[in-house]
N, C-alpha and C positions, 0 to 999 in steps of 0.2 A: 504493500500500501503505500503511495507516495504522499503522505500526510504534509509533508510540507510544500506541496504545489500550490502556487498562489495563481492569481488571476494574471500576471504578468509574465509567467513562466512559459516556454514555447512548447506547445503540444505535439508537434509534428513527430517527435520520435516514438510516442506512445503508440500511434497508428500502425506503422510497420511493424512493431514487437507484438503488439497484439494480435495482429494478423498472421505472422509467421512464427513466432517463438514456439518451441516445444513445450508442451505442458509439464508441469511439475507435480508429481503426485503425492496425496497426503493420506494420512488415516481418516478412515470415512467419518469417525465419531470422535475425532481428537476433541473439538470444543466442548463436548459433553463432560470432559475431567474438570471444568471449571465450574465450582459450586453456584454461583449466580446464574450462570447460563443454563446450568442444569434444571434449577428450580424454575426458571422462566420457561424452557421446553416444556416440562410436565405440565405446568398450567395451562399452555398453549393447546397442548393435546386434548385436554378437556374441553377448554373453550371454543377450538376450531371445531370439534365434532358437534357441538351444540350450534355452532354458525352454520354448517353445512345442512343440518336438520332444518334449521328455520329457512334457509334460501329454498329449499325443495319445497316445504310447506308452503312458503310464501308465494311461489311461482304457481303451483298447484291450485292454491285457493283463489288466487286472482281468475286463473283460468276456470274454476268452477264457477264463481260467482258471475263472469262476465262473457264466458265462451269465445273470448278474442285474444289472438296471439298479440296485436297491438296494445292491450292493456297490460300484458306480462311485459311487453317492451317499455311502456310507460312506468311500471312500477320499478324496473331495474334502472331506467333512467332517472328516476327520482332519486333512487339511493345513491347515484354517482354524481348527480348534479351539484350538490354543495362542493364536490371536490374540484368540478370545473369552475365554480364561480368564487369559492374561497380558498383553494388550494394553496396558492402562493403565499397568501396571508398566514394560513396555519404553518408552513414553513417557517416563517419570520418570528412567530411565536415560539415555535420549537427551538430555534436557534437561541432564544432569549431565556426559556424556562427551564429549570430542572427536569430531566425526562420522566424520573421514577415518580415523582407526585402527580405530574402531569398525567402519565398514565392509569394512576389510580382514579383519577378524575373520569378520564374518557371511558375507562372500562366499567366504571359504576353506572355512568349515563346509558350505555349500550344495554347493560342487563336491567336497568328500569324500563326501558323500551321494549323488550323482549317479554318481560312480565306484563306490561299493559297489554299487548296484543295477545298474549295467552288469555288473559282475563276476558277480552271481548270476545275472543273465537268460543272459550268454553261457556260464556255465558249465553251464547246464541245471538249476541248483539253486532256481529262484526258486519261491517260494510266495506266495500272496496275502497272507499276513501279514506277509511281507516287504515286500511295496509298502505295507502300512498303516503299517508302522514307518518306512519312508523317507519317505513323505508327512507323517506325523507330525512327524519330525526337521526336513524342511524349515520346516515350520509354525513350529517353535521359533526357528529363526534368524531367520524372517520378522518374528517378534515386534519384535526390535530393527532389523533391516536396514530394513524398511519405512518407519517413521517417520524413521530416520537418513538415508535417500536423500532422502526428502520435505523435510526439513529443511535437508538439504546443499546442496539446489539454491539456496536464497536466498544461502547463505554464498559459492557460485560466482559468481552473477550479480548480486546485489544487487537491490533493491526494484523497480528501474525495468524490469528485463528478466524479473522473476518470473513474470508470466503468460505471456509468450511461453516461456520456459524450461519450464514445467509443460505447456504444450499441446505443445512439442516432445518432451518426455519420454513424453507418450502416443502421439504420432505415430512415435516411436521403437519403442515397444512394439508397436504395431499393424502397424508395417511388418515386424517381426520375426514377427507372428501371420499376416502375409501368407504369408511364406515358409516359416517353420517348420512349419505343419501340411502344406504340399505336400511338403517334403522328407521328412517323416515319414511321409506316405503311402507315399511311393516306398520309403523305406527299409525300413517295417514288411513291406510286401509282397514286397519284394526280398530282404533279408538279416534280417530279424527287428528286434524292439523293442529288443534289448540295445545295438544300435549306436546308437540314437537316445540311449540313456541315455549311453553313453560320451560321444558329442559333446557333450552338455550338461556333463558333468563336466569336458571340457577347455576348453569356452566362456569358463569363468570365468577363464581366463588373460587374457583381454581387458581386463575391467574392473579387476583387480588391477594389471596393468601400469599403466593408466590413472591410477589412484590413486597409485601409486609416483611417476609422471611429473609430477604436478601441482606447481606453485609455491605454496607457503604464503604468500608474500607478496602474492601476488594475491588471496587469500581477504577476504571480507568478515568481519571480526570480530565474533562475536556473543557477549555474556557469557553464560557457562553458568551455570545454576542452581546453587546450593550445596547440598551434602548437608544435609538438614534433615527434620524430621517434618513430615507434613500435606501435603506436596506432591502427592499424588495428590487430596486432597479438595480442595486448592487449585485444581487444573486442573479438576474438576468443577464446582466453585463458579463459576469463571470463564465457563465455557460455558453454565451454566445460567442465568446472567445476560444472555446476549447472544442474543436471538432471530434476529439474522441468523447466527448460528453453528449454534445448536441445531436448528432447523427443517431447513436444508439435510442435517445430519448425521440426524435422523430420516429423512428421505424417502430417502436412500441406503441406510439401514437396512433399509426395507421393500423397497426394489428389489434390494439385494444378498442378501437373505434369501429372497425369493420369484420373482424376476424374472431372476436371473443364473446359473440352474443349467443352463447349456447343456451340460455334459459329460455330464448324464444325459440330457436331451432330444434332443440332436443323435445321440448314439451310439444311442438307442433308435429314433430315426426312421430312421436308417442301417441298422440292422440288422433292427427290427420291421415298420415301416410300408413302406419301400419296398425291403427285401431287397437292398440294394446294396454292403454291405460297408465294409471301413475307407477306401477310396477315395472312397465318399460323405461319411464322416465328415471326411475331410480337406477335401473341397472345399466343405462347409457351414462349417466354421471358416474356410476361406481366404476364401469371400466376405463373411462376417461380418467378417473383418479389412479387406477392400477398403472396406467402409462406415465402419468405424473408423479408418481412415487418413484417409478423405475428412473425417470429423468433426473429427478432431485438427487437420488442416491448416486447417481453416476456423476453428476456436477460436483457431488460432496469430495467425491476422488481426485478431481482435477485440482491442481495446485495453483494455476494460474487461469487467467479469462481471456480468452482469444475472441476478437471480433468475428474472426471468420467462421467460427462456430456459431454466432449469432445470426450471421446471415445464411448460412446453410441451413440452420434450423427454422428461420423464419420462412425460406423458400419452401422447405418441406412441408412446414405446417399449412402453407397456402394450399400445394398441390394436394396434399391428403385431403383436405376440406373439399376440393373439387371432385375428389374420387369418392369421397363418402357421399357427397351430394346427389350421385346417380346410382349408388348402391342399390340393386334391384330387391334384395332380401333383407329381411329383418336381422338375422344373425351376421351378415356381412356387414351392415351398417353398425351394429353393434361392436364386432371386433375391431372395426377400423377406429373406434374411439381410444384403442390403446396407443397406437402410434400417434394420433393426434395429441395425444396428453403428453406422450414423450417430448414430442417436437415443441408443442406450446410452452411445456415447463422449462425446457432448456432455453427457451427465447426469453421468458420470464427471468429466471436466475441469472443467465449470462449478462444480460442488460443490467441487470439490478447490482450485481457485483462489480461490472465494469464501472459503472457511475460511481458507486460508493468507494471504491478502491483508489478512483483518479480524482477524488474530490477532497479539498482542505476540509479538516473537522470543523472549523468554525463555520463554513459555510454547508455543511453536509445537510442541516434540516431543510434550508431552502431548495438545495438542488434536488434532494429526495421527494420533497414536496411538489417541486416540477415534473419530476420523474411520474409520480403517482398521480397527479393531475392530468397528465397528458395521457398515462395509460389507462387510468380509471375515469378520468374525466371526459373522455371521447365517448363513453358509453351514452350519455344523456342525447349525444348527437346522433349516434349510431343506432341504439335499441330501438326508438320510435321508427326511424327510417327502415330497418332490418324488420321489425315487426308489420309495417305497412306492406312492405313487399313480399313477405311471407303471406299475408292475408289476400293480397291481389294478385299474386303469380304463383304462390306455392312455395312449400319449404325447400324444395329441390333447387329453384332459381335463386332463392336467396341464400342458401348455404353455399353454393358454388360461387355467387357474385364475391362473398365475403373471402373466400379462399383465393379467388383471382386478384384482388386488391392487394391481400397479404403478399402474395408471390411477386406480384410487380414490385411492390414496394420494396420487397428484400433485394430483388435483383438491382433496382436503381441505387439504393443506397450502398449495396455493396460496391458498384461501380465507383460512386463517389468517395467513398473511403479508401479504395485502392488507388485512385488518383493522387488523393490528398497525401497518402503514404508513399507515394513514389514506387506502387506496385503496379503489377500486371499479372492477369492468368496465364499461367504456363501449363501446357497439356503435352505429356509425355507418356512415355509406356516403361513399365517396369514390372520385370519378369513376366511379360506378355500381358499385362493387365494396363488400361488406361489410368493416369493418375493426373489430378487436376491440382494446382498449388498457386498461391500468390508469391511471384518472385520480384525481388527489387529489379528495376529497370536498369541499372547499371551492371547487375550480375547478367541479366539477359543480354545486354550489349556486348559485355565480355565474352561470352559464350559464342555470340555469332562471329565476333571479330577472330575467334580463336579458330 
């Protein structure tokens, strides 16, 4: 991690290194040896399971109340709209505030939202606008919670274990995604959506307890940004001058806006294409979580972050979505969720880690807020559009269009990063097999001259 990198430092060498340097492998679970991070990890396992249960229950409840994929898209959009509107301001706050007390407040707020939605649903008074309000309230808490959690990881583990901890966080989230939808599917069909909301509200006890049990003396001190004018503009200027930061953020913006609208697509495929109900929706999410977990564990073994991995994973993600869109059978579509999960998670972890490790600690809250604003904040723009296309032209057209946009964005930004880094694509044969690699232009010229 280049913690001393400032806004005026030259970014150019970081691009060719990250595109072409060989990976350094590390122990898959090395950051769990750190007590504070281990407590955090355990708390998040429980809370993330509840979060995924609520996501499934929320989407299915809205579809049941309205019968509209566009309404599911609106719910998703409302949950991520606050990040689009206020995400950068949340980053400024996170750089000023101590992370641990901040997380205690945001996690408590999300717990109360889940409990309120559970009460309304179990009492039989829930209406679709209640779900809209709850989704928006969770989004408001996320504006501060997300960059705070992202930044707090480095305070728990330090720079040496940051890559591993970020990857394990994703593995944690995807493990919960593996369990949560399956439990939610059983719970929705057995006792109703309200109990899934109740479990989510109570699940926040675990992360709150983990934060209380941490030892302050074991945290890595990070200098907080003082209150002052122009800090938002300073953060934007910092990122704008760093092509190794801005282009990964732009890429995840395209993918987050148009390629990650799975609540809309998967619910529509389960209901309209395969006529299989909530169980199928749960299965699709579970299989995608299997792939995402595999992708996260593979990322945890990588000791360095390479932008060429990001570009390749983004291109594969888009192409796999196109293939899944035209899948003729239920089980083929379901199985394709696994490689889509691997590619999507690889995009998320690689971009997240590259941005965190390349950012000055004093700027990390603002930079990660921008990252999350672009990745998650694009959903309010993309989800209603995708929902409308799904209702008007069918899930297959909508899903395929999202994949095409993701693949084109990956190819375009890959070319841009290669040009900035003075690289070009090289095609060769190695032991009878074709190989593709980024090669410095100088090396290519020398080889031609020889």
